[in-house]
C-alpha positions as CSV (number, residue, x, y, z in Angstrom):
1,X,132.5,-64.3,16.1
2,X,133.6,-60.9,17.2
3,X,136.2,-60.9,14.5
4,X,133.7,-61.4,11.8
5,X,131.4,-58.6,13.2
6,X,134.5,-56.4,13.2
7,X,135.3,-57.3,9.6
8,X,131.6,-56.7,8.6
9,X,131.6,-53.2,10.3
10,X,135.0,-52.3,8.7
11,X,133.7,-53.5,5.2
12,X,130.5,-51.4,5.7
13,X,132.3,-48.3,6.9
14,X,135.0,-48.6,4.0
15,X,132.5,-49.4,1.3
16,X,130.0,-46.6,1.8
17,X,132.4,-43.5,1.1
18,X,133.8,-45.5,-1.8
19,X,130.4,-45.9,-3.4
20,X,129.6,-42.3,-2.6
21,X,132.8,-41.2,-4.3
22,X,132.3,-43.4,-7.2
23,X,128.7,-42.0,-7.7
24,X,130.1,-38.4,-7.5
25,X,132.8,-39.3,-10.1
26,X,130.1,-40.7,-12.4
27,X,127.9,-37.6,-11.9
28,X,130.7,-35.4,-12.7
29,X,131.5,-37.5,-15.9
30,X,127.8,-36.9,-16.9
31,X,128.1,-33.2,-16.2
32,X,131.0,-33.0,-18.7
33,X,128.7,-34.2,-21.5
34,X,129.2,-36.3,-24.5
35,X,128.1,-39.4,-23.0
36,X,125.7,-42.3,-24.1
37,X,123.2,-42.9,-21.4
38,X,121.2,-46.2,-21.7
39,X,118.3,-46.5,-19.4
40,X,116.4,-49.8,-19.2
41,X,112.6,-49.0,-18.9
42,X,111.3,-48.8,-15.4
43,X,109.8,-51.7,-13.6
44,X,107.1,-53.5,-15.6
45,X,106.1,-56.8,-14.0
46,X,106.5,-60.0,-16.1
47,X,108.8,-61.0,-18.9
48,X,108.8,-60.4,-22.6
49,X,105.5,-59.4,-24.5
50,X,102.1,-61.0,-24.4
51,X,101.1,-63.1,-27.4
52,X,98.6,-60.3,-28.6
53,X,101.2,-57.7,-28.4
54,X,100.4,-54.7,-30.6
55,X,102.9,-51.8,-30.8
56,X,99.8,-49.3,-31.3
57,X,97.8,-50.5,-28.2
58,X,99.2,-50.2,-24.8
59,X,96.5,-52.4,-23.5
60,X,98.1,-55.3,-25.2
61,X,101.5,-54.7,-23.7
62,X,103.5,-55.2,-20.5
63,X,103.3,-51.8,-18.9
64,X,104.9,-50.0,-16.0
65,X,103.3,-50.7,-12.5
66,X,102.8,-47.9,-9.9
67,X,106.2,-48.9,-8.5
68,X,107.6,-48.5,-12.0
69,X,106.2,-45.1,-12.4
70,X,107.7,-44.0,-9.1
71,X,111.1,-45.4,-10.4
72,X,110.7,-43.4,-13.6
73,X,110.0,-40.3,-11.6
74,X,113.2,-41.1,-9.4
75,X,115.1,-41.2,-12.7
76,X,114.0,-37.8,-13.8
77,X,114.8,-36.4,-10.4
78,X,118.3,-37.8,-10.4
79,X,119.0,-35.9,-13.8
80,X,117.3,-32.8,-12.5
81,X,118.9,-32.6,-9.0
82,X,122.3,-33.3,-10.4
83,X,121.9,-30.6,-13.3
84,X,122.9,-33.1,-16.0
85,X,122.7,-31.6,-19.5
86,X,120.7,-33.6,-21.9
87,X,120.8,-33.2,-25.6
88,X,117.9,-35.5,-26.6
89,X,115.9,-38.3,-25.1
90,X,115.0,-41.2,-27.3
91,X,112.8,-44.1,-26.6
92,X,111.8,-47.4,-27.9
93,X,108.2,-47.5,-29.3
94,X,107.1,-49.9,-26.7
95,X,104.7,-48.3,-24.2
96,X,106.7,-49.0,-21.1
97,X,109.7,-47.3,-22.4
98,X,107.7,-44.3,-23.7
99,X,106.0,-44.1,-20.4
100,X,109.4,-44.2,-18.6
101,X,110.7,-41.4,-20.9
102,X,107.6,-39.4,-20.5
103,X,107.5,-39.5,-16.7
104,X,111.3,-39.0,-16.3
105,X,112.1,-36.3,-19.0
106,X,108.7,-35.0,-20.3
107,X,109.9,-34.9,-23.9
108,X,111.2,-37.7,-26.0
109,X,111.5,-38.9,-29.6
110,X,110.7,-42.6,-30.7
111,X,113.4,-44.5,-32.5
112,X,112.5,-47.9,-33.7
113,X,116.3,-49.0,-33.4
114,X,115.6,-49.1,-29.6
115,X,112.8,-51.5,-29.9
116,X,112.9,-55.0,-28.2
117,X,113.9,-58.0,-30.2
118,X,113.5,-60.4,-27.3
119,X,110.5,-62.3,-28.7
120,X,110.8,-64.4,-31.7
121,X,108.3,-62.1,-33.6
122,X,111.0,-59.4,-33.4
123,X,114.2,-61.3,-33.4
124,X,114.8,-60.8,-37.1
125,X,115.0,-57.1,-36.6
126,X,118.2,-57.3,-34.2
127,X,121.1,-56.8,-36.7
128,X,119.5,-53.9,-38.6
129,X,118.5,-52.2,-35.3
130,X,121.8,-52.5,-33.8
131,X,123.4,-51.3,-37.1
132,X,121.2,-48.3,-37.3
133,X,121.7,-47.4,-33.5
134,X,125.5,-47.6,-34.2
135,X,125.2,-45.4,-37.3
136,X,123.0,-42.9,-35.4
137,X,125.6,-42.6,-32.6
138,X,128.5,-42.4,-35.1
139,X,126.7,-39.5,-36.8
140,X,126.1,-37.6,-33.5
141,X,128.2,-34.6,-33.0
142,X,126.7,-33.0,-29.8
143,X,128.5,-32.2,-26.6
144,X,125.7,-32.8,-24.1
145,X,124.5,-36.3,-23.2
146,X,122.2,-38.6,-25.3
147,X,119.6,-40.7,-23.4
148,X,118.2,-44.0,-24.8
149,X,115.3,-45.4,-22.9
150,X,115.3,-49.0,-24.3
151,X,115.1,-52.7,-23.4
152,X,117.4,-55.3,-21.7
153,X,118.3,-57.0,-25.0
154,X,119.3,-53.7,-26.6
155,X,121.6,-52.7,-23.8
156,X,122.9,-56.2,-23.5
157,X,123.7,-56.2,-27.3
158,X,125.2,-52.8,-27.6
159,X,127.2,-52.7,-24.3
160,X,127.4,-56.5,-23.3
161,X,126.0,-55.6,-20.0
162,X,123.0,-57.0,-18.0
163,X,120.9,-54.3,-16.7
164,X,118.1,-54.1,-14.2
165,X,114.7,-52.4,-14.6
166,X,115.3,-48.5,-14.3
167,X,119.0,-48.9,-14.4
168,X,121.0,-46.2,-15.8
169,X,124.2,-47.4,-17.8
170,X,126.7,-44.7,-19.0
171,X,129.2,-45.3,-21.9
172,X,131.6,-43.2,-24.0
173,X,131.0,-43.0,-27.7
174,X,133.1,-46.2,-28.1
175,X,130.6,-48.1,-26.0
176,X,133.0,-48.5,-23.1
177,X,131.0,-48.5,-19.8
178,X,131.9,-45.7,-17.6
179,X,129.5,-46.7,-14.9
180,X,126.0,-47.5,-13.8
181,X,123.3,-46.3,-11.5
182,X,120.5,-48.7,-10.3
183,X,117.5,-46.5,-9.4
184,X,115.5,-47.7,-6.7
185,X,111.7,-48.3,-6.8
186,X,111.3,-46.1,-3.7
187,X,113.1,-42.9,-2.9
């Protein structure tokens, strides 16, 4: 039993500095610019969209909870505290994404290629959206970072990665994942 406790303490002791170094390396990569930053919208309880979903009416949508709003605030604090240069912030037209972008970054532009295609109502849009997103990124020639506030399905399709609510996933222009940062609901 003492040996197991020793191994656990050793693992915790070794793992913490490694994670801190890894996060610092990722922050340094972001400071270099030229990265694609995909952020899954902050915490919005539930799954999918309600049957009466209307893109123009936030009252018909799944929206951020108070915890989700706090998480979105923490996303913005991360970028500000680490002085990470951002060229533009783009958001899905879904209210939970727009609210995440607004709270975190104050300014954003909507792009329909970032919209969810999770429900059968929007599944037919997937191929065109991904094609348009790829073209948009191919045509981008900036040296700062691009931020995309979007949905699980978009991040999964473009990066082959399963993201959590409020998670930041960083890739290069060839969609190679450099790293990820889960942002906690409480700071």
